N, CA, C and O of each residue as an XYZ file, in Angstrom:
568
protein
N     -51.693     23.079     92.850
C     -52.524     23.863     93.840
C     -51.795     23.814     95.220
O     -51.516     22.769     95.809
N     -51.561     24.891     95.596
C     -50.902     25.187     97.125
C     -51.888     25.339     98.175
O     -52.512     26.399     98.139
N     -52.201     24.444     99.196
C     -53.211     24.782    100.244
C     -52.051     25.012    101.642
O     -51.143     24.256    101.987
N     -52.428     26.179    102.181
C     -51.714     26.741    103.278
C     -52.622     26.844    104.525
O     -53.661     27.505    104.548
N     -52.109     26.097    105.602
C     -52.967     26.214    107.010
C     -52.108     27.063    107.791
O     -50.959     26.658    107.972
N     -52.509     28.355    108.374
C     -51.912     29.264    109.198
C     -52.583     29.093    110.333
O     -53.721     29.504    110.557
N     -51.828     28.433    111.121
C     -52.441     28.373    112.890
C     -52.137     29.675    113.568
O     -51.048     30.237    113.683
N     -53.365     30.052    114.008
C     -53.185     31.483    114.713
C     -54.022     31.481    115.954
O     -53.924     32.537    116.579
N     -54.914     30.482    116.547
C     -55.127     30.501    117.788
C     -55.192     29.017    118.418
O     -55.796     28.046    117.962
N     -54.408     29.100    119.591
C     -54.341     27.726    120.330
C     -55.131     27.858    121.543
O     -55.248     28.886    122.211
N     -55.725     26.596    121.795
C     -56.370     26.708    123.019
C     -55.886     25.247    123.698
O     -54.970     24.653    123.130
N     -56.342     24.802    124.613
C     -55.921     23.908    125.522
C     -55.937     22.523    124.620
O     -54.942     21.799    124.599
N     -56.967     22.245    123.979
C     -57.474     20.975    123.184
C     -57.358     21.376    121.813
O     -56.989     20.493    121.039
N     -57.606     22.578    121.315
C     -57.622     22.723    119.801
C     -56.712     23.858    119.062
O     -56.174     24.708    119.772
N     -56.559     23.881    117.853
C     -55.935     24.826    117.377
C     -56.853     25.386    116.157
O     -57.508     24.582    115.493
N     -56.884     26.531    115.923
C     -57.701     27.180    114.891
C     -56.698     27.758    113.879
O     -55.580     28.196    114.149
N     -57.383     27.674    112.453
C     -56.265     28.207    111.523
C     -57.221     28.824    110.425
O     -58.414     28.523    110.393
N     -56.524     29.887    109.337
C     -56.787     29.924    108.333
C     -56.440     29.131    107.181
O     -55.225     29.124    106.987
N     -57.181     28.392    106.269
C     -56.764     27.792    105.081
C     -57.057     28.556    103.996
O     -58.156     29.054    103.754
N     -55.798     28.672    103.167
C     -55.883     29.366    102.188
C     -55.550     28.711    100.998
O     -54.757     27.794    101.208
N     -55.933     28.875     99.577
C     -55.619     28.111     98.501
C     -55.105     29.028     97.549
O     -55.774     30.026     97.277
N     -53.964     28.819     96.983
C     -52.901     29.548     95.951
C     -53.155     30.965     96.623
O     -53.632     31.911     95.997
N     -52.834     31.009     97.794
C     -52.809     32.580     98.313
C     -53.980     33.394     98.736
O     -53.883     34.570     99.088
N     -55.135     32.693     98.685
C     -56.432     33.328     98.913
C     -57.122     32.497     99.892
O     -56.995     31.273     99.867
N     -57.948     33.180    100.873
C     -58.355     32.725    102.122
C     -59.467     31.853    101.492
O     -60.052     32.297    100.504
N     -59.843     30.486    102.060
C     -60.827     29.869    101.715
C     -61.873     29.404    102.810
O     -63.083     29.394    102.582
N     -61.319     29.024    104.001
C     -62.112     28.702    105.247
C     -61.249     28.518    106.361
O     -60.019     28.544    106.350
N     -62.058     28.319    107.384
C     -61.073     27.923    108.709
C     -60.865     26.656    108.849
O     -61.594     25.844    108.279
N     -59.682     26.222    109.748
C     -59.267     24.968    110.037
C     -59.118     24.804    111.534
O     -58.746     25.644    112.354
N     -59.523     23.418    111.737
C     -59.557     23.067    113.364
C     -58.592     21.804    113.208
O     -58.624     20.958    112.314
N     -57.799     21.881    114.208
C     -56.715     20.460    114.483
C     -56.684     20.227    116.193
O     -57.187     21.033    116.976
N     -56.274     19.479    116.437
C     -55.998     18.855    117.772
C     -54.847     19.862    118.463
O     -54.266     20.655    117.722
N     -54.553     19.823    119.781
C     -53.646     20.807    120.346
C     -52.276     21.097    119.515
O     -51.986     20.300    118.623
N     -51.686     21.861    119.692
C     -50.560     22.367    118.973
C     -49.530     22.027    119.994
O     -49.489     22.803    120.949
N     -48.679     21.019    119.997
C     -47.526     20.813    120.750
C     -45.937     20.902    120.491
O     -44.934     20.583    121.130
N     -46.234     21.562    119.088
C     -44.719     21.833    118.631
C     -44.200     20.734    118.195
O     -43.009     20.727    118.503
N     -44.544     19.652    117.541
C     -43.853     18.544    117.640
C     -42.724     18.755    116.656
O     -41.899     17.841    116.627
N     -42.523     19.781    115.841
C     -41.140     19.991    115.092
C     -40.125     20.221    115.813
O     -38.965     20.023    115.450
N     -40.506     20.702    117.006
C     -39.296     21.347    118.093
C     -38.998     20.098    118.865
O     -37.858     19.633    118.859
N     -40.095     19.467    119.610
C     -40.210     18.549    120.585
C     -41.006     17.249    120.023
O     -42.206     17.221    120.296
N     -40.478     16.178    119.273
C     -41.232     15.127    118.576
C     -41.970     14.329    119.658
O     -43.065     13.855    119.357
N     -41.456     14.125    120.941
C     -41.853     13.562    122.165
C     -43.025     13.940    122.960
O     -43.635     13.245    123.773
N     -43.271     15.287    122.556
C     -44.633     15.806    123.227
C     -45.806     15.353    122.633
O     -46.855     15.790    123.107
N     -45.871     14.484    121.592
C     -47.075     13.769    120.920
C     -47.830     13.011    121.994
O     -47.313     12.123    122.672
N     -49.169     13.443    122.113
C     -49.953     12.692    122.579
C     -51.158     12.116    121.707
O     -51.986     12.822    121.131
N     -51.126     10.650    121.700
C     -52.025     10.015    120.744
C     -53.301     10.443    120.519
O     -53.991     10.344    121.533
N     -53.996     10.978    119.361
C     -55.187     11.380    119.231
C     -55.696     12.564    119.718
O     -56.889     12.851    119.618
N     -54.648     13.463    120.380
C     -54.633     14.742    121.057
C     -53.631     15.791    120.422
O     -53.385     16.868    120.964
N     -53.083     15.385    119.242
C     -51.796     16.323    118.976
C     -52.064     16.755    117.441
O     -52.289     15.873    116.612
N     -52.041     18.011    117.097
C     -51.697     18.156    115.664
C     -50.565     17.871    115.020
O     -49.515     17.716    115.644
N     -50.637     17.767    113.693
C     -49.395     17.451    113.088
C     -48.179     18.402    112.845
O     -48.405     19.612    112.843
N     -47.026     17.992    112.660
C     -45.833     19.090    112.746
C     -46.103     19.993    111.659
O     -46.856     19.657    110.745
N     -45.472     21.248    111.699
C     -45.577     22.171    110.584
C     -44.492     21.579    109.670
O     -43.544     20.908    110.078
N     -44.771     21.944    108.214
C     -44.164     21.386    107.219
C     -45.029     21.329    105.997
O     -46.194     21.720    106.067
N     -44.608     20.941    105.066
C     -45.237     20.731    103.817
C     -45.628     19.296    103.410
O     -44.788     18.451    103.720
N     -46.670     18.876    102.815
C     -47.109     17.467    102.571
C     -47.792     17.526    101.310
O     -48.525     18.479    101.049
N     -47.614     16.615    100.539
C     -48.290     16.148     99.428
C     -49.714     15.808     99.848
O     -49.889     15.381    100.989
N     -50.792     15.969     98.984
C     -51.895     15.582     99.150
C     -52.676     14.780     97.839
O     -52.823     15.295     96.730
N     -53.114     13.483     98.201
C     -53.707     12.805     97.421
C     -55.079     12.451     97.806
O     -55.368     12.517     99.001
N     -56.045     12.050     96.868
C     -57.245     11.662     97.249
C     -57.333      9.909     97.095
O     -57.131      9.405     95.991
N     -57.579      9.240     98.034
C     -57.836      7.846     98.115
C     -58.899      7.241     99.008
O     -59.403      7.986     99.849
N     -59.222      6.238     98.946
C     -60.351      5.661     99.794
C     -59.826      5.448    101.295
O     -58.785      4.983    101.759
N     -60.924      5.954    101.821
C     -60.579      5.731    103.695
C     -61.480      4.790    104.035
O     -62.704      4.789    103.901
N     -60.499      3.721    104.642
C     -61.274      2.483    105.180
C     -62.308      2.814    106.577
O     -63.232      2.094    106.957
N     -61.933      3.885    107.091
C     -62.481      4.219    108.170
C     -63.904      4.854    107.903
O     -64.960      4.514    108.437
N     -63.678      5.999    106.823
C     -64.778      6.688    106.362
C     -65.569      6.134    105.263
O     -66.616      6.684    104.924
N     -65.059      4.902    104.589
C     -65.756      4.340    103.415
C     -66.258      5.181    102.277
O     -67.321      5.017    101.678
N     -65.207      6.248    102.026
C     -65.363      7.067    100.915
C     -64.117      7.532    100.590
O     -63.205      7.333    101.392
N     -63.869      8.207     99.402
C     -62.598      8.831     98.778
C     -62.270     10.346     99.452
O     -62.896     11.381     99.224
N     -61.341     10.212    100.167
C     -61.052     11.684    100.895
C     -59.576     12.040    100.809
O     -58.714     11.183    100.616
N     -59.314     13.342    100.962
C     -57.976     13.965    100.809
C     -56.819     13.359    101.901
O     -57.004     13.564    103.101
N     -55.921     12.795    101.561
C     -54.895     12.148    102.778
C     -53.509     12.987    102.421
O     -53.069     13.309    101.317
N     -53.016     13.209    103.654
C     -51.799     14.026    103.587
C     -50.393     12.824    103.485
O     -50.411     11.883    104.278
N     -49.609     12.906    102.807
C     -48.396     12.169    102.872
C     -47.344     12.538    103.569
O     -47.113     13.720    103.826
N     -46.482     11.399    104.003
C     -45.068     11.956    104.595
C     -45.273     12.514    105.942
O     -44.420     13.296    106.361
N     -46.366     12.197    106.736
C     -46.432     13.256    107.949
C     -45.550     12.276    109.091
O     -45.796     11.106    109.387
N     -44.693     12.959    109.503
C     -43.838     12.166    110.518
C     -44.330     11.805    111.845
O     -44.471     12.722    112.654
N     -44.568     10.796    112.140
C     -44.979     10.129    113.434
C     -46.459     10.091    113.373
O     -47.045     10.109    114.456
N     -47.321     10.031    112.035
C     -48.514      9.878    112.097
C     -48.946      9.122    110.868
O     -48.218      9.078    109.877
N     -50.010      8.583    110.911
C     -50.543      7.725    110.017
C     -52.108      8.014    109.339
O     -52.981      8.033    110.206
N     -52.491      8.189    108.254
C     -53.737      8.408    107.655
C     -54.373      9.783    108.148
O     -55.490      9.926    108.645
N     -53.471     10.707    107.914
C     -53.957     12.188    108.277
C     -54.735     12.605    107.043
O     -54.236     12.566    105.918
N     -55.831     12.959    107.262
C     -56.746     13.506    106.304
C     -57.402     14.836    106.405
O     -57.143     15.484    107.419
N     -58.142     15.312    105.597
C     -58.777     16.479    105.632
C     -60.225     16.123    105.611
O     -60.645     15.654    104.553
N     -61.013     16.259    106.553
C     -62.460     15.845    106.652
C     -63.261     16.723    107.366
O     -62.771     17.566    108.117
N     -64.551     16.585    107.179
C     -65.644     17.403    108.091
C     -65.732     16.981    109.530
O     -65.586     15.787    109.789
N     -65.920     17.709    110.337
C     -66.084     17.785    111.746
C     -65.915     18.964    112.470
O     -65.127     19.795    112.019
N     -66.523     19.197    113.538
C     -66.850     20.581    114.365
C     -65.727     20.850    115.401
O     -65.109     21.913    115.455
N     -65.509     19.724    116.268
C     -64.760     19.720    117.702
C     -63.235     18.949    117.613
O     -63.047     18.061    116.782
N     -62.487     19.259    118.280
C     -61.298     18.478    118.690
C     -61.677     17.119    118.944
O     -60.861     16.209    118.801
N     -62.770     16.934    119.283
C     -63.156     15.303    119.451
C     -63.207     14.617    118.056
O     -62.983     13.412    117.946
N     -63.533     15.481    116.895
C     -63.908     14.685    115.788
C     -62.437     14.558    115.063
O     -62.510     14.102    113.922
N     -61.446     14.800    115.409
C     -60.193     14.817    114.902
C     -58.994     14.009    115.774
O     -58.823     14.302    116.958
N     -58.374     13.224    115.273
C     -57.353     12.452    115.721
C     -55.907     12.749    114.982
O     -55.238     11.805    114.561
N     -55.441     14.188    114.842
C     -54.486     14.540    114.111
C     -54.793     15.133    112.850
O     -53.986     15.853    112.261
N     -56.234     14.783    112.295
C     -56.590     15.248    110.922
C     -56.939     16.685    110.933
O     -57.034     17.288    112.002
N     -57.125     17.234    109.849
C     -57.473     18.934    109.623
C     -58.805     18.782    109.416
O     -59.129     17.968    108.552
N     -59.745     19.430    110.061
C     -61.181     19.660    110.056
C     -61.410     21.139    109.234
O     -60.599     22.024    109.506
N     -62.363     21.411    108.350
C     -62.618     22.895    107.967
C     -63.987     23.143    108.110
O     -64.876     22.294    108.058
N     -64.123     24.409    108.303
C     -65.616     24.956    108.218
C     -65.457     26.512    107.891
O     -64.369     27.087    107.926
N     -66.555     27.065    107.601
C     -66.624     28.179    107.145
C     -66.868     29.428    107.932
O     -66.943     30.554    107.441
N     -67.007     29.072    109.416
C     -67.280     29.827    110.454
C     -66.686     29.126    111.636
O     -66.633     27.896    111.616
N     -66.090     30.013    112.994
C     -65.701     29.367    113.889
C     -66.278     29.910    115.203
O     -66.996     30.906    115.126
N     -66.055     29.394    116.319
C     -66.456     30.005    117.554
C     -65.774     28.970    118.565
O     -64.797     28.257    118.339
N     -66.496     29.063    119.682
C     -65.811     28.606    120.933
C     -66.842     27.646    121.607
O     -68.024     27.991    121.596
N     -66.523     26.599    122.127
C     -67.495     25.482    122.890
C     -68.033     25.976    124.219
O     -67.461     27.017    124.542
N     -68.776     25.649    124.936
C     -68.994     25.769    126.417
C     -67.652     25.541    126.934
O     -67.128     26.510    127.484
N     -67.005     24.483    126.870
C     -65.546     24.296    127.298
C     -64.515     25.225    127.228
O     -63.569     25.240    128.016
N     -64.701     26.148    126.128
C     -63.689     27.065    125.941
C     -62.718     26.815    124.673
O     -61.909     27.650    124.267
N     -62.940     25.436    124.066
C     -62.291     25.077    123.042
C     -62.893     25.822    121.684
O     -63.983     26.395    121.689
N     -62.047     25.734    120.544
C     -62.143     26.224    119.410
C     -63.043     25.238    118.540
O     -62.786     24.035    118.570
N     -64.003     25.684    117.830
C     -64.709     24.844    116.857
C     -65.056     25.310    115.420
O     -64.941     26.532    115.325
N     -65.370     24.824    114.504
C     -65.788     25.257    113.234
C     -67.216     24.789    112.976
O     -67.781     23.852    113.540
N     -67.671     25.530    112.104
C     -68.989     25.247    111.795
C     -69.423     25.308    110.200
O     -68.683     25.898    109.412
N     -70.220     24.898    109.906
C     -70.461     24.654    108.306
C     -69.242     23.709    107.732
O     -68.489     23.970    106.793
N     -69.257     22.867    108.329
C     -68.110     21.715    108.260
C     -68.318     21.175    106.765
O     -67.435     21.238    105.909
N     -69.383     20.724    106.592
C     -69.476     19.869    105.419
C     -69.623     20.765    104.217
O     -69.063     20.370    103.194
N     -70.220     21.801    104.170
C     -70.169     22.862    103.109
C     -68.661     23.050    102.590
O     -68.261     22.836    101.446
N     -67.982     23.460    103.593
C     -66.432     23.899    103.406
C     -65.771     22.777    102.855
O     -64.883     22.849    102.006
N     -66.321     21.504    103.467
C     -65.390     20.181    103.042
C     -65.542     19.698    101.541
O     -64.693     19.339    100.724
N     -67.045     19.823    101.455
C     -67.403     19.579     99.922
C     -66.765     20.444     98.794
O     -66.338     19.980     97.736
N     -66.753     21.776     99.153
C     -66.253     22.762     98.174
C     -64.513     22.466     97.985
O     -63.978     22.412     96.878
N     -63.774     22.290     99.297
C     -62.592     22.011     99.106
C     -62.107     20.752     98.344
O     -61.299     20.813     97.417
N     -62.720     19.485     98.853
C     -62.637     18.134     98.029
C     -62.792     18.343     96.489
O     -62.035     17.753     95.719
N     -63.756     19.167     96.044
C     -64.011     19.331     94.493
C     -62.799     20.047     94.052
O     -62.359     19.794     92.931
N     -62.180     20.956     94.845
C     -61.013     21.641     94.214
C     -60.179     21.020     93.959
O     -59.698     21.064     92.827
N     -59.574     20.005     95.167
C     -58.639     18.896     95.145
C     -58.419     18.067     94.157
O     -57.353     17.826     93.590
N     -59.922     17.451     93.888
C     -60.257     16.357     93.033
C     -59.975     16.969     91.553
O     -59.353     16.238     90.783
N     -60.382     18.251     91.092
C     -60.324     18.810     90.115
C     -58.771     18.939     89.743
O     -58.323     18.454     88.704
N     -58.028     19.595     90.624
C     -56.557     19.825     90.675
C     -55.837     18.371     90.134
O     -55.044     18.359     89.192
N     -56.205     17.271     90.814
C     -55.398     16.139     90.613
C     -56.037     15.563     89.254
O     -55.305     14.889     88.530
N     -57.283     15.783     88.901
C     -57.828     15.196     87.475
C     -56.873     15.809     86.282
O     -56.639     15.187     85.246
N     -56.369     17.088     86.572
C     -55.665     17.724     85.800
C     -54.152     17.491     85.859
O     -53.321     18.035     85.132
N     -53.916     16.598     86.838
C     -52.551     16.145     87.225
C     -51.713     17.294     87.553
O     -50.579     17.375     87.081
N     -52.239     18.280     88.408
C     -51.665     19.233     89.313
C     -51.148     18.547     90.303
O     -51.702     17.512     90.672
N     -49.991     19.009     90.907
C     -49.499     18.487     92.240
C     -50.503     19.241     93.200
O     -50.893     20.366     92.887
N     -50.883     18.695     94.247
C     -51.365     19.549     95.335
C     -50.473     19.261     96.654
O     -49.944     18.181     96.919
N     -50.429     20.136     97.226
C     -49.536     20.369     98.475
C     -50.437     21.233     99.451
O     -51.304     22.050     99.140
N     -49.942     20.784    100.919
C     -50.491     21.287    101.917
C     -49.288     21.978    102.936
O     -48.337     21.252    103.226
N     -49.319     23.070    103.358
C     -48.151     23.636    103.917
C     -48.751     24.129    105.329
O     -49.605     25.015    105.353
N     -48.307     23.564    106.418
C     -48.899     24.053    107.817
C     -47.774     25.008    108.491
O     -46.614     24.667    108.721
N     -48.220     25.982    108.700
C     -47.325     27.194    109.420
C     -47.736     27.662    110.685
O     -47.102     28.554    111.249
């Protein structure tokens, strides 16, 4: 299973993207500000920077923070515990990827995603099913 996040709108504190599965649009993604870490790793601001562009293996394991099984991205340079999870604003993520079926802007002008729980539950089920079939799941950020 190949997940791809195409970042396409960058705000001051948030980055909006399209999340596709095996080449087909699935939902929107929301991340922290894109500081282009793949070009300048020193630009990282803890808790306020999205992960570098690249391809990462995805597993599901237990999250001590959320107390449930969740998707985890492996091998993200300069980051630990990067997960895909529900949330609506850049305040809900510290380098993780949020998902939603709709997007908009907050009163402060930052991007937000909506219907996050529904998008997350559907995505989790697809990832979980693929891993149960012993398919490799990757997430590419471009």
